[in-house]
Backbone as CSV, one residue per row, in Angstrom:
resi,resn,N_x,N_y,N_z,CA_x,CA_y,CA_z,C_x,C_y,C_z
1,MET,132.944,-110.181,-122.914,132.544,-111.632,-122.759,131.208,-111.886,-123.718
2,GLU,131.344,-112.594,-124.467,130.008,-113.334,-125.265,128.845,-113.824,-124.599
3,GLN,127.663,-113.196,-124.784,126.674,-113.676,-124.036,125.900,-114.909,-124.779
4,PHE,125.813,-116.043,-124.131,125.188,-117.297,-124.814,123.599,-117.328,-124.345
5,ARG,122.930,-117.735,-125.224,121.661,-117.913,-125.142,121.164,-119.364,-124.770
6,GLU,120.377,-119.783,-123.875,119.983,-121.308,-123.857,118.530,-121.420,-123.720
7,ALA,118.079,-122.662,-124.265,116.559,-122.665,-124.319,116.148,-124.160,-124.091
8,ILE,114.874,-124.534,-123.539,114.552,-125.955,-123.684,113.393,-126.157,-124.669
9,ILE,113.591,-127.080,-125.701,112.385,-127.075,-126.648,111.805,-128.490,-126.637
10,ARG,110.583,-128.601,-126.659,110.033,-129.682,-126.832,108.972,-129.606,-128.126
11,ASN,109.308,-130.595,-128.819,108.471,-130.766,-130.253,107.615,-131.649,-130.247
12,SER,106.497,-131.160,-130.513,105.044,-132.285,-130.485,104.595,-131.966,-132.104
13,TYR,104.944,-131.070,-132.711,104.410,-130.700,-134.067,105.349,-131.557,-135.259
14,ILE,104.774,-132.735,-135.391,105.401,-133.273,-136.317,104.643,-133.722,-137.895
15,LEU,105.414,-133.736,-138.811,104.836,-134.003,-140.074,105.200,-135.345,-140.624
16,GLY,103.962,-136.011,-141.013,104.415,-137.221,-141.874,104.522,-138.401,-140.680
17,GLU,104.540,-139.686,-141.221,104.621,-140.809,-140.444,105.656,-141.572,-141.208
18,GLY,106.508,-142.147,-140.518,107.504,-143.065,-140.868,107.542,-144.472,-140.285
19,ALA,107.396,-145.915,-140.898,107.302,-147.015,-140.475,108.495,-147.356,-139.467
20,GLU,109.810,-146.479,-139.963,111.008,-146.866,-139.281,111.085,-145.941,-138.067
21,GLY,110.148,-145.079,-137.937,110.065,-143.788,-137.114,110.401,-143.888,-135.446
22,ILE,110.151,-142.689,-135.300,110.390,-142.266,-133.564,108.902,-142.244,-133.063
23,TYR,108.774,-141.790,-131.881,107.554,-141.434,-131.133,107.273,-140.090,-131.247
24,SER,106.294,-139.401,-130.370,105.858,-138.261,-130.772,106.612,-136.972,-130.281
25,ASP,107.631,-137.041,-129.514,108.344,-135.900,-129.039,109.580,-135.875,-128.712
26,ILE,110.421,-134.842,-128.888,111.855,-134.898,-128.807,112.062,-133.621,-127.794
27,THR,112.629,-133.565,-126.721,112.894,-132.390,-125.909,114.298,-132.464,-125.686
28,ILE,114.825,-131.122,-126.036,116.185,-130.768,-125.905,116.400,-129.552,-125.119
29,ALA,117.665,-129.549,-124.694,118.201,-128.384,-124.153,119.412,-127.791,-125.137
30,ILE,119.301,-126.457,-125.741,120.303,-126.081,-126.609,120.708,-124.761,-126.351
31,LYS,121.995,-124.604,-126.449,122.697,-123.416,-126.142,123.688,-122.759,-126.929
32,ASN,124.093,-121.730,-126.991,125.028,-121.227,-128.076,126.383,-121.527,-127.170
33,SER,127.431,-121.786,-127.760,128.648,-122.214,-127.315,129.861,-121.942,-128.252
34,ASN,131.055,-122.137,-127.558,132.278,-122.020,-128.311,132.533,-123.306,-129.133
35,LYS,131.927,-124.418,-128.563,132.202,-125.612,-129.312,130.749,-126.304,-129.812
36,SER,130.724,-127.347,-130.413,129.727,-128.077,-130.934,129.767,-129.442,-130.135
37,ASN,128.654,-129.624,-129.803,128.491,-130.893,-128.867,127.122,-131.386,-128.653
38,LEU,126.767,-132.743,-128.868,125.631,-133.603,-128.630,125.764,-134.718,-127.530
39,THR,124.759,-134.318,-126.449,124.805,-135.741,-125.508,123.426,-136.098,-125.279
40,PHE,123.249,-137.139,-124.563,121.860,-137.555,-124.229,121.743,-137.448,-122.636
41,GLY,120.622,-137.335,-122.094,120.165,-137.059,-120.938,120.082,-138.448,-120.382
42,GLU,119.920,-138.622,-118.868,119.630,-139.827,-118.389,118.493,-140.675,-118.457
43,ASN,117.382,-139.589,-118.770,115.959,-140.158,-118.662,115.350,-140.368,-120.127
44,ILE,115.918,-140.915,-121.127,115.283,-141.083,-122.125,114.133,-142.098,-122.353
45,GLU,112.792,-141.855,-122.604,111.832,-143.017,-122.665,111.889,-144.093,-123.672
46,LEU,112.470,-143.570,-124.924,112.704,-144.483,-125.929,114.123,-145.386,-125.584
47,LYS,113.988,-146.768,-125.749,114.933,-147.563,-125.512,115.588,-148.337,-126.739
48,ASN,115.116,-148.212,-127.767,115.630,-148.673,-129.012,116.617,-148.213,-129.600
49,SER,117.911,-148.832,-129.332,119.191,-148.244,-129.713,119.387,-148.089,-131.114
50,GLU,118.846,-148.667,-131.762,118.852,-148.463,-133.503,118.318,-147.133,-133.784
51,VAL,117.140,-146.990,-133.245,116.543,-145.445,-133.541,116.955,-144.318,-133.100
52,LEU,117.589,-144.642,-131.424,118.332,-143.638,-131.241,119.711,-143.311,-131.601
53,LYS,120.037,-144.299,-132.371,121.565,-143.817,-133.022,121.029,-142.975,-134.592
54,LYS,119.642,-143.552,-135.077,119.286,-142.462,-136.406,119.008,-141.459,-135.731
55,ILE,118.625,-140.853,-134.725,118.384,-139.780,-134.149,119.676,-138.995,-133.926
56,GLU,120.290,-139.784,-133.359,121.835,-138.750,-133.136,122.558,-138.537,-134.346
57,MET,122.288,-139.355,-135.299,123.066,-139.030,-136.616,122.236,-138.014,-137.472
58,GLN,120.852,-137.900,-137.235,120.293,-136.775,-137.840,120.614,-135.505,-137.257
59,PHE,120.871,-135.316,-135.800,121.261,-134.192,-135.267,122.538,-133.867,-135.612
60,GLN,123.485,-134.808,-135.620,124.796,-134.635,-135.791,125.372,-134.349,-137.350
61,ASN,124.591,-134.872,-138.491,125.050,-134.751,-139.549,124.375,-133.366,-140.127
62,LYS,123.074,-133.292,-140.022,122.373,-132.297,-140.537,122.378,-131.040,-139.928
63,TRP,122.445,-131.064,-138.482,122.644,-129.677,-137.929,123.773,-129.329,-137.296
64,ILE,124.279,-130.135,-136.533,125.728,-129.922,-135.791,126.602,-129.481,-136.689
65,ASP,126.996,-130.545,-137.672,128.087,-130.651,-138.338,128.162,-129.425,-139.565
66,GLU,126.817,-129.199,-139.870,126.781,-128.426,-141.119,126.838,-126.981,-140.418
67,TYR,126.247,-126.429,-139.305,126.653,-125.217,-138.748,127.867,-125.086,-138.332
68,HIS,128.606,-125.970,-137.745,130.049,-126.243,-137.222,130.799,-125.853,-138.540
69,ASN,130.647,-126.385,-139.654,131.350,-125.816,-140.792,131.323,-124.492,-141.226
70,LYS,129.924,-123.851,-140.784,129.902,-122.526,-141.094,130.468,-121.552,-140.095
71,GLY,130.854,-122.199,-138.843,131.557,-121.175,-137.927,130.496,-120.938,-136.750
72,ILE,129.496,-121.689,-136.643,128.128,-121.690,-135.772,128.295,-122.732,-134.943
73,PHE,128.477,-122.478,-133.643,128.640,-123.614,-132.640,127.458,-123.452,-131.608
74,PHE,127.064,-124.617,-131.378,125.914,-125.056,-130.028,126.054,-126.294,-129.550
75,GLU,125.837,-126.399,-128.196,125.459,-127.656,-127.699,124.101,-128.185,-127.250
76,ILE,123.718,-129.303,-127.787,122.534,-129.910,-127.687,122.541,-131.209,-126.807
77,LYS,121.752,-130.834,-125.769,121.404,-132.069,-124.957,120.044,-132.681,-125.277
78,ILE,119.717,-133.727,-125.490,118.622,-134.701,-125.858,118.316,-135.315,-124.335
79,LEU,117.000,-134.485,-123.915,116.480,-134.520,-122.755,115.508,-135.768,-122.576
80,ASN,114.806,-135.912,-123.551,113.797,-137.019,-123.732,113.359,-137.230,-125.249
81,ILE,112.965,-138.324,-125.505,112.490,-138.772,-126.590,111.301,-139.372,-126.059
82,GLY,109.940,-138.964,-126.182,108.636,-139.530,-125.600,108.223,-140.361,-126.673
83,ILE,107.503,-141.479,-125.845,106.714,-142.698,-126.630,105.163,-142.079,-126.688
84,ASP,104.654,-141.792,-127.938,103.535,-141.696,-128.202,102.373,-142.714,-127.804
85,LYS,101.734,-142.616,-126.946,100.756,-143.639,-126.107,99.791,-144.505,-127.105
86,SER,99.597,-143.602,-128.395,98.551,-144.453,-129.322,99.309,-145.331,-130.361
87,GLY,100.813,-145.232,-130.068,101.490,-146.253,-131.143,102.008,-145.490,-132.108
88,ARG,101.540,-144.392,-132.661,101.898,-143.872,-134.055,103.470,-143.804,-134.066
89,LYS,103.963,-143.581,-135.130,105.528,-143.362,-135.363,105.401,-142.485,-136.395
90,TYR,106.641,-141.582,-136.371,106.700,-140.474,-137.504,107.985,-140.479,-137.770
91,ALA,108.394,-139.935,-138.883,109.626,-139.822,-139.761,110.724,-139.178,-138.920
92,ILE,111.867,-139.852,-138.603,112.878,-139.242,-137.925,113.414,-137.936,-138.468
93,GLU,113.702,-137.674,-139.594,114.285,-136.382,-140.221,112.817,-135.271,-139.800
94,ASN,111.867,-135.681,-140.029,110.681,-134.513,-139.830,110.752,-134.028,-138.190
95,SER,110.689,-135.213,-137.387,110.919,-134.818,-135.987,112.067,-134.018,-135.520
96,VAL,113.307,-134.299,-135.994,114.407,-133.728,-135.547,114.642,-132.298,-136.230
97,ASN,114.133,-132.296,-137.643,113.941,-131.019,-138.330,113.315,-129.991,-137.523
98,GLY,112.082,-130.471,-137.300,111.049,-129.708,-136.511,111.492,-129.017,-135.128
99,VAL,112.028,-129.824,-134.383,112.690,-129.243,-133.107,113.730,-128.331,-133.313
100,MET,114.627,-128.465,-134.330,115.658,-127.904,-134.451,115.600,-126.330,-135.226
101,HIS,114.367,-126.371,-136.029,113.693,-125.008,-136.496,113.550,-124.332,-135.361
102,GLU,112.517,-124.774,-134.556,112.338,-124.002,-133.192,113.571,-123.444,-132.399
103,ALA,114.381,-124.541,-132.110,115.276,-124.353,-131.218,116.374,-123.252,-131.568
104,LEU,116.870,-123.388,-132.822,117.967,-122.726,-133.080,117.196,-121.140,-133.104
105,THR,116.016,-120.780,-133.582,115.662,-119.515,-133.540,115.564,-118.843,-132.170
106,LYS,115.031,-119.774,-131.185,115.174,-119.258,-129.521,116.526,-118.874,-129.176
107,ILE,117.678,-119.524,-129.732,119.148,-118.973,-129.330,119.595,-118.011,-130.232
108,GLY,118.784,-117.457,-131.254,119.159,-116.488,-132.239,120.051,-116.863,-133.566
109,ILE,119.695,-117.888,-133.611,120.466,-118.425,-135.004,119.380,-118.812,-136.201
110,LEU,119.466,-118.221,-137.308,118.773,-118.297,-138.426,118.681,-119.736,-138.842
111,THR,117.562,-120.144,-139.392,117.430,-121.722,-139.899,116.967,-121.581,-141.314
112,PRO,117.446,-122.708,-142.155,117.110,-122.645,-143.436,115.720,-122.531,-143.807
113,GLN,115.360,-122.246,-144.751,113.806,-121.960,-145.189,113.259,-123.473,-145.209
114,ILE,112.074,-123.587,-144.471,111.392,-124.943,-144.458,110.771,-125.059,-146.029
115,PHE,110.106,-124.110,-146.572,109.152,-124.631,-148.053,109.669,-123.530,-148.700
116,GLY,109.962,-123.849,-149.970,110.259,-122.881,-151.137,109.199,-122.452,-151.972
117,LEU,109.097,-121.537,-152.578,107.666,-121.204,-153.431,108.131,-121.341,-154.837
């Protein structure tokens, strides 16, 4: 039987600001699986449905679908998208990519190189 790894990751290392962006952190639960799946938890602080949809699409298109097409499957549950008390906003792509780079390595999946030389 295949052994699956599971991790909870909270990303607060965000690069760059984005006017349409999101808030300071994303917390996800991720685990290896026999299928690919993305769900939202019950207690998401952020209530802006337009921004939540953009976040969902970034997870789905950039990470879940791309890895699924390579035969690598994992499930993600977005536990929270926290609101930065200072009001700063951050680029959605940077926020999602940051949490995913950390999350995938925690469950033993190699991520693409962030910076090229």
